[in-house]
C-alpha positions, 0 to 999 in steps of 0.5 A, spaced: 064 333 108 071 330 107 068 326 101 066 333 098 073 336 099 076 329 096 072 329 090 073 336 089 081 335 089 080 329 085 076 331 080 079 339 079 086 339 082 089 332 081 086 332 074 091 334 069 089 338 063 091 332 058 086 327 062 080 333 062 081 334 054 082 326 052 077 322 057 071 323 052 075 321 046 073 315 042 078 309 042 084 307 047 086 314 048 080 316 051 080 310 055 087 311 057 086 318 059 079 316 063 082 311 067 088 315 069 084 320 071 079 315 075 086 312 078 088 319 080 081 321 082 081 315 087 088 317 090 085 322 095 080 317 098 086 313 101 086 318 106 079 316 109 079 309 107 084 303 105 078 298 104 080 296 097 072 295 095 071 302 097 076 305 093 075 300 087 067 302 087 069 310 087 074 309 081 069 305 077 063 309 078 067 315 076 070 312 070 062 310 068 060 317 069 065 320 065 067 315 060 060 313 058 057 320 058 052 319 063 051 326 065 049 328 058 044 322 057 041 324 064 040 331 061 037 329 055 033 324 058 030 329 064 030 336 060 030 334 053 037 338 052 034 344 054 037 345 061 044 343 059 044 349 053 044 356 052 045 360 058 045 354 063 051 351 059 056 349 062 054 350 069 048 345 069 053 340 066 058 341 071 053 341 077 049 334 074 056 331 074 058 333 081 051 331 084 052 324 080 059 323 083 058 325 090 051 321 090 055 315 088 061 316 093 056 317 099 052 311 097 059 307 097 061 310 104 054 309 107 053 302 105 060 299 103 065 302 107 
């Protein structure tokens, strides 16, 4: 339960509007926005782990999912784009994004921490 709450805090409350708008942009601005978002996203997890490997993996997995549009790739591959558009957008994208992040965090804490 703690991991879910920390994820929600890091991804929705701690993330600034600037980070959210720019983290998908091409170039150094997108890299910077995504990197800063992932650093601030990881900060709440210090409350439950001070293991540097765990914190690095949480930060890196979040960066990978957000920066490289893994959610969009997954949705296009799995549902050929149908599920992420029309009446399902943007909720389907948000749902898949959260499932991927929470799964990574769960696996990191289960097998690394």
